[in-house]
C-alpha positions as CSV (number, residue, x, y, z in Angstrom):
1,M,124.3,179.3,50.0
2,K,120.7,179.1,48.6
3,V,117.7,180.1,50.7
4,T,114.1,178.9,50.0
5,V,111.3,180.4,52.0
6,L,108.6,177.7,52.7
7,S,106.1,179.8,54.6
8,V,105.7,183.1,56.4
9,N,102.9,184.2,58.7
10,E,102.4,186.8,61.4
11,D,104.7,185.1,63.9
12,T,106.5,182.2,62.2
13,I,108.9,181.7,59.2
14,R,110.1,178.4,57.8
15,F,112.9,178.3,55.3
16,I,115.5,176.0,53.8
17,A,119.2,177.0,53.8
18,D,121.2,174.9,51.3
19,G,125.0,174.9,51.1
20,I,126.0,175.5,54.8
21,D,127.3,173.2,57.5
22,S,125.9,172.6,61.0
23,A,128.4,175.1,62.6
24,F,127.1,177.9,60.5
25,A,123.5,176.8,61.0
26,N,124.0,176.9,64.8
27,A,125.7,180.3,64.6
28,L,122.7,181.7,62.8
29,R,120.3,180.2,65.3
30,R,122.3,181.5,68.3
31,T,122.5,184.9,66.8
32,M,118.7,185.1,66.4
33,I,118.3,184.1,70.0
34,S,120.9,186.2,71.7
35,E,122.1,189.0,69.5
36,V,119.0,190.6,67.8
37,P,118.0,193.5,70.0
38,T,114.4,194.1,71.2
39,M,112.6,196.4,73.7
40,A,111.9,195.3,77.2
41,I,111.2,197.1,80.5
42,E,114.3,197.4,82.6
43,D,113.5,200.0,85.3
44,I,110.3,200.6,87.3
45,F,109.3,203.3,89.8
46,Y,106.4,202.5,92.1
47,Y,104.1,205.3,93.3
48,D,101.6,202.9,94.8
49,N,101.2,199.1,95.2
50,T,98.7,197.9,97.7
51,S,98.1,194.5,95.9
52,V,99.2,191.2,97.4
53,V,101.9,190.9,94.7
54,P,105.3,192.2,96.0
55,D,107.0,194.9,94.0
56,E,109.9,192.7,92.9
57,V,107.5,189.9,91.7
58,L,105.4,192.4,89.8
59,A,108.5,193.9,88.3
60,H,109.6,190.5,87.1
61,R,106.3,189.9,85.4
62,I,106.2,193.3,83.7
63,G,109.8,192.9,82.5
64,L,108.9,189.6,80.7
65,V,106.0,191.2,78.8
66,P,107.2,191.3,75.1
67,L,107.0,194.8,73.5
68,K,106.7,195.7,69.9
69,T,110.1,197.0,68.8
70,D,111.1,199.9,66.5
71,L,114.7,199.4,65.6
72,E,114.8,202.4,63.3
73,H,114.2,205.1,65.9
74,Y,115.9,203.7,69.0
75,R,119.5,202.6,69.8
76,L,121.1,200.4,72.4
77,P,122.0,202.3,75.7
78,S,125.6,201.4,75.2
79,E,125.6,203.2,71.8
80,C,123.6,206.3,72.9
81,D,125.6,209.5,73.6
82,C,123.4,210.5,76.6
83,K,125.1,208.1,79.0
84,A,122.2,208.6,81.5
85,D,121.2,205.9,83.9
86,L,117.6,206.0,82.8
87,G,118.4,206.9,79.2
88,C,116.9,209.5,76.9
89,P,114.1,209.6,74.3
90,K,116.7,208.2,71.8
91,C,117.3,205.0,73.8
92,R,114.3,204.4,76.0
93,V,110.5,204.6,76.1
94,T,108.3,205.5,79.1
95,L,105.2,203.5,80.0
96,S,102.8,204.2,82.8
97,L,100.3,202.1,84.6
98,S,97.6,203.3,87.0
99,V,94.8,200.9,88.0
100,K,92.5,200.9,91.0
101,A,89.8,198.4,92.0
102,E,86.8,200.4,93.3
103,D,84.0,198.1,94.5
104,E,84.9,194.7,93.1
105,K,87.9,192.6,92.2
106,K,89.9,193.7,89.1
107,T,92.6,192.1,87.0
108,V,95.5,194.2,85.8
109,Y,96.6,193.3,82.3
110,S,99.6,194.2,80.1
111,G,97.2,196.3,78.0
112,D,97.0,198.7,81.0
113,L,100.6,199.7,80.3
114,Q,100.3,203.0,78.5
115,P,103.4,204.0,76.4
116,V,104.5,207.5,75.4
117,D,105.4,206.1,72.0
118,P,102.4,204.1,70.5
119,A,104.9,202.2,68.3
120,V,106.2,200.4,71.4
121,T,103.3,198.6,73.0
122,P,102.8,195.2,74.6
123,V,102.5,192.5,72.0
124,S,99.4,191.2,73.7
125,P,97.1,193.3,75.9
126,Y,95.7,190.2,77.7
127,I,98.7,189.1,79.7
128,P,97.6,189.1,83.4
129,L,100.0,190.9,85.8
130,A,98.1,191.1,89.1
131,K,94.6,190.8,90.7
132,L,93.3,193.6,92.9
133,A,90.8,193.3,95.6
134,A,88.3,196.1,96.2
135,G,90.2,199.2,97.3
136,Q,93.6,198.0,96.1
137,S,95.6,199.9,93.5
138,I,98.9,199.8,91.5
139,S,100.5,203.0,90.1
140,L,103.9,203.0,88.5
141,E,106.2,204.3,85.7
142,A,108.3,201.9,83.7
143,Y,111.3,202.5,81.4
144,A,111.9,200.2,78.4
145,Q,115.1,200.0,76.5
146,L,116.8,197.9,73.8
147,G,118.8,194.9,74.9
148,K,120.0,191.5,73.8
149,G,119.0,188.0,74.8
150,R,122.6,187.3,76.0
151,F,122.0,189.8,78.7
152,H,118.6,188.5,79.8
153,T,116.0,186.3,78.1
154,K,113.4,189.0,78.2
155,W,115.2,190.7,75.3
156,S,115.3,187.5,73.1
157,P,113.0,188.1,70.1
158,V,112.2,184.4,69.5
159,A,109.9,182.0,71.3
160,M,111.4,179.2,69.2
161,A,114.4,178.9,66.8
162,I,115.2,175.4,65.6
163,Y,116.7,173.7,62.6
164,Y,117.1,170.1,61.4
165,N,118.6,168.4,58.3
166,V,116.6,168.0,55.1
167,A,116.0,164.3,54.1
168,E,115.9,163.6,50.3
169,F,114.5,160.5,48.6
170,K,115.0,159.4,45.0
171,T,111.9,157.8,43.4
172,D,109.9,157.7,40.2
173,A,107.8,160.7,39.1
174,A,104.4,159.0,39.9
175,T,105.3,158.0,43.4
176,A,106.7,161.5,44.1
177,A,103.5,163.2,42.8
178,K,101.3,160.9,45.0
179,C,103.5,161.6,48.1
180,L,103.2,165.3,47.5
181,E,99.4,164.9,47.1
182,E,99.0,163.0,50.4
183,A,101.4,165.2,52.4
184,P,101.5,168.7,50.6
185,R,103.0,170.4,53.6
186,G,105.4,167.7,54.4
187,V,107.4,167.5,51.2
188,V,108.6,169.6,48.3
189,L,109.7,168.4,44.8
190,P,112.8,170.2,43.6
191,R,112.7,167.7,40.7
192,K,110.0,165.3,39.6
193,D,111.9,162.3,40.8
194,T,113.2,163.7,44.1
195,V,111.2,164.2,47.3
196,K,112.5,166.6,50.1
197,V,111.1,166.1,53.5
198,V,110.3,169.5,55.2
199,D,107.8,168.2,57.8
200,I,108.7,164.8,59.2
201,Q,105.3,164.3,60.9
202,A,103.3,165.1,57.8
203,F,105.6,162.8,55.8
204,N,105.0,159.9,58.3
205,R,101.2,160.3,58.0
206,S,101.4,159.5,54.3
207,P,101.5,155.8,53.4
208,T,103.0,156.6,50.0
209,C,105.7,158.7,51.5
210,V,106.5,156.2,54.3
211,S,106.9,153.5,51.6
212,L,110.0,155.4,50.4
213,L,111.8,154.2,53.6
214,K,112.0,150.6,52.3
215,E,115.8,150.8,52.3
216,G,117.8,152.1,55.3
217,T,116.6,154.6,57.9
218,F,115.4,158.1,57.8
219,K,118.8,159.3,59.0
220,D,120.5,157.6,56.0
221,H,118.7,160.0,53.6
222,M,119.6,163.2,55.5
223,K,121.7,165.9,53.7
224,M,124.5,167.2,55.8
225,D,124.6,170.6,54.0
226,E,120.9,171.5,53.9
227,F,118.8,172.6,56.9
228,I,115.2,173.6,57.6
229,F,114.8,176.5,60.0
230,T,111.6,177.2,62.0
231,V,111.7,180.6,63.7
232,E,108.8,181.8,65.9
233,S,108.8,185.4,67.1
234,T,107.5,186.6,70.4
235,G,105.8,189.4,68.5
236,A,108.4,192.0,69.2
237,L,109.7,191.8,65.6
238,P,108.3,190.2,62.5
239,P,109.9,186.7,62.1
240,E,111.5,187.6,58.7
241,R,113.0,190.7,60.3
242,I,114.6,188.6,63.0
243,V,116.3,186.4,60.4
244,T,117.6,189.4,58.3
245,E,118.8,191.2,61.4
246,A,120.6,188.1,62.6
247,V,122.3,187.8,59.2
248,K,123.5,191.4,59.3
249,I,124.9,190.9,62.8
250,L,126.6,187.6,61.9
251,N,128.1,189.3,58.8
252,A,129.5,192.2,60.9
253,K,131.0,189.7,63.4
254,L,132.7,187.8,60.6
255,E,134.0,191.0,59.0
256,E,135.5,192.0,62.4
257,L,137.1,188.5,62.7
258,K,138.6,188.9,59.2
259,R,139.9,192.3,60.1
260,K,141.6,190.9,63.3
261,V,143.1,187.9,61.4
262,D,144.5,190.2,58.7
263,A,146.0,192.5,61.3
264,G,147.4,189.6,63.3
265,E,145.2,190.4,66.4
266,L,144.3,186.8,67.0
267,H,144.7,186.7,70.8
268,E,145.9,188.7,73.7
269,E,149.1,187.7,75.5
270,I,148.4,185.7,78.6
271,E,150.3,187.0,81.7
272,D,151.8,184.6,84.3
273,F,149.9,184.4,87.6
274,E,150.5,182.7,90.9
275,A,148.0,180.1,92.1
276,P,146.6,180.8,95.5
277,T,147.9,178.7,98.4
278,E,145.8,177.2,101.2
279,V,146.5,179.1,104.4
280,G,144.8,176.5,106.6
281,R,141.5,174.8,107.2
282,R,138.6,177.1,108.1
283,L,135.1,176.8,109.2
284,Y,132.3,179.0,108.0
285,S,130.4,180.9,110.7
286,I,126.8,180.6,109.6
287,G,125.0,183.9,109.6
288,S,128.0,186.0,110.5
289,G,129.6,186.0,107.0
290,E,133.0,185.4,108.6
291,F,135.6,182.5,108.6
292,E,137.2,181.2,111.7
293,E,140.4,179.2,112.1
294,E,139.7,175.6,113.2
295,E,141.1,174.8,116.6
296,E,142.9,171.7,117.4
297,G,141.2,169.3,119.9
298,E,142.9,167.9,122.9
299,E,143.6,164.6,121.1
300,G,144.6,166.3,117.9
301,G,141.1,166.1,116.4
302,G,139.7,168.7,114.0
303,G,136.9,169.9,116.4
304,A,136.9,172.5,119.1
305,G,137.7,171.3,122.6
306,P,135.1,170.8,125.4
307,G,133.7,174.0,126.8
308,S,134.9,176.0,123.8
309,E,132.6,178.3,121.9
310,P,130.8,176.7,118.9
311,T,132.0,177.7,115.4
312,Y,128.6,178.6,114.2
313,D,125.9,181.1,115.2
314,E,122.5,179.6,115.9
315,Q,119.8,181.4,113.9
């Protein structure tokens, strides 16, 4: 596999991975989304909340605030030896919030969350959480911990992770150079007579580049073993760190699979089980949480007879 980095900025990385198939590309993408750990607020203790936003709604908003993550100094709760419900300084960070509107309305922002560890702060201080009328206040203590996107999306480090096939066109050196000049961000030239499309929209805006599609369709020029990845971070981790951590995790999973294959631990033995049998038709009693046996009608119908009690509770 050969990797070529096209661009890196504060929140996005674009790179080409050559020599892989679509299964591996999708495995890498899914690992970035669901396996790379980040910090997020999991538990909240309210001391005061007189705003119009209910506790559970406010907790949901706070939990989705992305936090800058320090993977070197914190570990997953499942891997920490404290085994405490709220964790310890090795696996959690405490943040506090105390805001009161005195004489006029006030907006509570993510920047009002004050962490004990300054390395774990909200990615943006301008995410609105609630609005307070005069005299209202919010006071709470929150606990953030590492987690993975497969447990909850608030722990996913990426806002976007996509890939698509590279398209490659053979042409003469003069046409390739002009295509690159008209769409510098849309193509690369691995060789003077070969154009690789890395941005389809930029490619389509260039008349010279579009002229390369005289024969066949764009799909006919796609390479099945070369992909362009675009990974946008939520800000919790640098985008290049997300990719490298995903590769490490995927590598560890493959090593574990290899170990199990070598040891013959391919699957667990499936035990026999008995399928449940239907005892009889039942009607659900609304509001009571109970099931009642259906009674036979006078003429053998499925409903209850005249004068009998209804099989539901009126709410």
